[in-house]
N, C-alpha and C positions, 0 to 999 in steps of 0.2 A: 734388753736391760736385765742385768743379773739380779738375783734375790737381794744381795747386799745393797745395791744401788736403789732398788725399789723400796726396801725397808727404810733407807735413809730419806728418800723423797717423801714417803708417807709420814715419817716422823716429823719432818720439817713442816709439812702442811698442817699436821695436828698441832704442833707448837705454835704456829701462826694463829690458828683458830682459838686456842686457849689463852694466848698471851694478850688478848685484847683487854680493854678496860674491864669488861664484864665476864669474860669466859670463865676464869677461875672462880670468881665469886658464885656464879650460877652452879658450877660443878660442886662447889663446897656445900651449897644449900641443898642440892639434890642428895648429896652424900649424907646430909644431916636429917634426911627423911621428908623434906618438903617436896611434894610432887605436883601440886596444882598450880596453875598459872598465877592466880591471885596470891597464893602463899609465897611463891617465889618473888612476885612483885613487891610484896610487903617486906620480905626479908632482905632484899638487895637494895639498900638505901641509895636513892638517887637515880635509879634506872627508870627509863620511860617504858611504857607499854611497847612502843615500836622497837626499842633496843632490846628488850627482853625477848620479843618475838624473833627478831633477827638473830640474837645470840643462840636461842634454843634451836632455831633452824640450822644454824651453822654447826652447832655441836651434834645435832642429829645427822646432818650431812656427812660428818666425819666419823660416824659410828660410835660416838661417845654417849649419846642420849637416845633413848627410845621414847616414842610418842604413842600413846594409846588413846584413841577416841572411843568413848563408850557408846556413841551413837544412840543416845537416849533422848527423850523429849526435852529434858533440861540439858543443854550442852555441857558436857563434862569431858575434859581431856586431862590425862595424867602423864607425867614425865618421870622417867626413871633412868638411872645410870645403866649402861650396858656393862658387860664384864670388862670391856676395854676401858670404859669410863671409870669404873670402880678401881681398876688397876692403875690408871693414871693418877687418880686422887691419892692412892696409897704411895705411889712413886713421889708425888709432890710432897706428901707428909715426910717421906724418908729424906728428901732433899732438905726440908726444913730441919729435920733432926741432924743431918750432916752439918748444916750451917751452925746450929747450936753447939755441936761437938767441937767445931773448929773456930768458934767465934773470936777467941783471943787472938789467934793467928791471923784471921781475916781482917780484924780491926787494925792490925799494924800495917796492912797493905797501903800503898800510896793513895788509893781512892778514898780511904777513910781517915787519913791523917789531916788534922786541922791546919797544920803548917805546910801542907803540900802545895806546891805550885802547879801540880798537875790537876787540871779540871776534869770533872767527870760528867 
């Protein structure tokens, strides 16, 4: 498999991991400085402990989040964005900026017309 194909495959796997119901929200909260499990749990409204655990594991598995266990008498684990995770959050913010820059044009597309017979 060539480098281009490998890059494509990795990108698709990352997109699948972060496009879940909770993936982007957790990344955003980590980018905002929340690093403890309970902080994340309180910040991501509606997420269960189980889903937060699964989401963090998936993001860690894809190299977007790093987990640090302090191995202290009082259990303490911190989560941080890796360089790849921080870069992805910056890219997502750039995409949001792109959509704001082109909002008028995008809103005239068939998917956003109220009189459109095309369903989305």
